[in-house]
N, C-alpha and C positions, 0 to 999 in steps of 0.2 A: 303711729310709733313703730319703730323696728323692734324685732324680738330681743336684740341685745339691750335696747333701752328699757324694755319691759323687765328683763331680768335684773338690770341694775336698780330699777325703781323698787322692786319688791325684795331685793336681796336673795334671789333664787339662783339655782344651779342650772344653766342652760345647756341642753343637749340637742344638737342639730343645727339648723341654719339660723345664724344670728342676724342675717340681713333681710329677713322677710318683713314686708310691710303689713301691719295690722291696722285695720280701720275701725273695728267695732267689736263689742262683746256679743256673744251668742250662746245659746244652749248647745250642748254637745250634739243633739240630734239634728239641729237646724243649721249648724255651722258650715262655712265655706272656707276657701283658702285665705280669705282676708279676715277671718274671725279669730278672736281669742275666746277660748272656752275653759272650763275647769272641771276637774274630777275630784270628788272627795273620798272615793272608795279605793280599795286596794286591788279590785278585780281588773281584768284586762279591759281596755277601752278602745273602741273603734269609732272614728269620727273623721269628717272632712275638714275639720278646723286646721288652719295654718299653724296655730300655736295653742298648746294646752298647758294649763297650770295643774300640777298634780303633786301628790305626796311621794316622798322618796320610796322606791320599791315598787311603784305602780307600773304595770305593763301598758304603756300608751304608745300607739302607733300614730305619729304625727310628724310633719316636717321639723317642728321645733317643740320641745317639751321643756318646761321650766319647773324644777322641783322645789317646792316650798313647804313650810310646816303647816300652813293653813291656806289651802287653795281658794276657798271662798273669800277670805279676807283679802288675799292678794288680788283676786279678780275685781273686788269692789274698789280697791285702791287704784288699779289701772283704769277702771271705767269712770272714775272721777275725772280723768283726763280725756278719755275717748268720748264720753257722753256728758259734757258739762251742762249744768242747768241752763235753760233757755234765758237769755238776757236780751232785752230790747234796747236799742240805742237811746241815749238821753233825749227826752222830749216831754212836753206837757201838752196833752190834748186840749183843743179849744173848748170842749164841753166840760172840762174839769172846773169845779167850783172851789176855789182856794181862798181862804181869808188872807187879807193883805198883811196880817201879823204873823203868818207862817214863815219859818225859816227853812229853806230848802238847800241842801248841800249840792256839791258838784256831781255830775254824771247820773242824775236821777231821772227815771222814767215814771210818768204819771199818766195813766190811761184814761179812756173815755168815761165820762160821768162819775169820776172820782170826786168826793167831797172831803175837804180837810178844814177842821174848825180852828178857832182863834188860838193863837199862842202855841201851836204845835211845832215840833221840830222834826224834820226828815233828814237823816244823815246821808253822807255821800254814797253814791252808787246804789241807792235803794231802787226797788222796782215795785210800783204800786199799780196793780193790774186793774182793768176796767170794772167799774161798779163798786169799788171798795169805798167804805166810809170811815173816816178817821175823825174822832171827836175833838173837843177843845183840850188844849194843854197835854197833848200826847207827845211822847218822845220815842222816836224809832231810830235805832242805831244803824251804823253804816253797813251796807251790803245786805240788808234784809230784803226779803221778797214777800209781798202780800199778793196772793193769787186773786182771781176774780171774786167779787162780792164778799170780801172779808170786812168785818165790822170791828172797830176798836173804839171802846167807850172812852168818855172823858177821863183825863188824868192818868191813863195807863202808860206803862213804860215797857218798851221792847229793847233788848240789847242788840249787839251786832250779829249779823249773819243769822238772824232768825228767819225761818221759813214757815209761813202760814198758808195752808192749802185752801182751796175754794170753800167758801161758806163758813170759815172759822169765825166765831164770835168771842171777843175778849172784852170783859168788863161789863157784862149785863148784871142786873141786880141778882143777888143771891136769894134763896128761898127761906125767908125768915119772917115769922108772924107771932104776935102775942095775942092770947085769947082774952076777949073782954065780953063776958056774958054771951050775947047772941051774935057776936061778930069777931072777925080777926083784924087786929091792928098791925099794919106792916112795921116790922122792926127796921130801923134805918139801915140802908145799904149804901154807905157813903165812903167806903174804903177804896182800894185800888188794886190793880194787878201789876206785878213785876215779873217780866219774863227775861231771864238772863241770856247770855250769848250762846249761839250755836244750838238753840232749841228748834225742833221741827214738830209741827202740829198738823195732824191730818184733817181731811175735809169734814166739815160740819161738826167739829168738836166745839164745845162751849166751856169757857172758863169764867166763872162768876167773880165779880169784884169782892173784896173783903167787906164785911158788914161795917166794922169800924177801923180795921187795920188793913192788911194786905193779903192777897193770895199770891203765892210766889212759886215760880217754876224754875228749877235750878239749871245751871249751865250744862249743855250737852244732852239734856233729856229729850227723848223721842216719844211722841204721843200719836197714836193711830187715829183713824177716822171714828167719828161718832162716840167720842168719849165725853163724859160730863164730869167737870171738876167744880165743886161747890165753893162757897165763900170761906175764906181764911184757911184753905188747905195750903200746906207747905210741902212742896215736892223738892227733893234734893237733886244732886248732880247725877247725870248719866242714868237716870231712871228710864225704863222702857215700859210703856203701858199699851196693851193691844186693844183692838176695837171693841166698842160697846161696853166698856167698863165704866163704872161710876164711883166717884169718891165723894162722900158726904162731908159736911162742914167741919172745919177745925181739925181734920185728920193730918197726920204728919207721915210722909213717906221719905225715909232717909235715903242717902246716896246708894246707887248701884242696886236698887230693888228692881225686880222683874215682875210685872203683873200681866198675866195672860188675858185672853179675851173673855168678855162677859162676866168679869169679877165685880161683885158688889161690896164696897167698903163703907161701913156705917160711920157715924160721926164720932169724933174724938178718939179715933184709932191711931195707934203708932205702929208702923211697919219698920222694923229695924234694918239697918244696913246689911245687904247681902241676902235678904229674904227673897224667895221665889214663890209666887202665888199661882196655883194651877187654874186652868180655865173653869168658869162657872162656879167658882168658890164664893162663899159669903163670909165676910168678916164682921162680927157683931160689935155693937158699940163699946167703946172704952177698952177694947182688947189690945194687948201688946203682942205683936207677932215677931218672934226672934229669928235670927238667921237660919236658913235651911229651906227645905222644900215643904210647902204646905198646900193642902187642897181640901175640898169637901164643904158641906153645909151642916153645922158651922165649920169654919176652917180648922184643920188639925194637921199634925205632922203627916206627911204623905205615907210613911210606913204604917202608922196607925190606921189611916183611912183604908189602905189596901188590905190590912188584916180584917177590918170590919166588913169590907166588901166581900171578902172570901167567905166570912161567916154567914152573911146574908144569903149568899148563893146556895148555901147548904141548909138553910132553914127548913125547906120543904122536906128534904131527906130526913132531917132530925125529927120533924113533926111526925112523919110516917113511922120512924123507929120507936118514938115514944108511944104512939097509938098501938103498935104491935106488941110492945112490952106490957102495956096495960091489959090488952086482950089475953095474953099468955098468963098474966098474973091472976086474972079472974077465973080462968079455966083450971 
């Protein structure tokens, strides 16, 4: 792309050479004359980048500078074009095992050792990478990408433009048992998983099928690596969940929630729209978490948590002061 095209794409104010050719995005420190980089601060910036996206008022020395409100967002938008997802030409590898009842759309790539069960539907322009397994009666919407060794259980549904990274497992049995004297009897796990459009799920994340109903992941939600989502969880739209978090059964995560890394959410919890949960927090069963910033074990308003943390840091000093007062009172 030329720099004037980049400026038009992101609605920025271009200062400098509008005819420079830009081939890729790069970090400020590693950039070259063909690079697009971005700066989020107001301090002066030195770089070899041909073009820099920056906030208004920043002192940037580059052949082309494009001033925008949010440089990081603008950089991401441009890199969608400069660095599109890898797509393989339509083909079906001879080692793939596909039921004759499967319906396959146009422009589909199916890699080596893929298996697809009876009655499944693969939409147009899908990419099914090597080693993936798709069960019976699965529906996958157009433009979706399944990386290597993804497993989709029977009866699950994926919307359009869903991206599942390597090792994702969708539709395994949930963890449900009833106690009968000296043994556990498995509660039926016969529901399904519904993943809506434009969802992206990171490597080795597991989403269990509903016990009797469905587990649902809302449109535009982004889930990191190594996340566990249990049966009958309902996750809304545009939710962000960072790595190593776990959500127990029948919890509800409403639209636009942000969950940081290593958060544990117990069963039958409701996280209301607009809540942000800090890293390593624990949300106990049946709790309703309202909009705002929350953190701690158990989770609480961040302001309250910070006050308590400050008090804990001063406990030793307070203990010494109490001991001194006791000694002076005895004397």
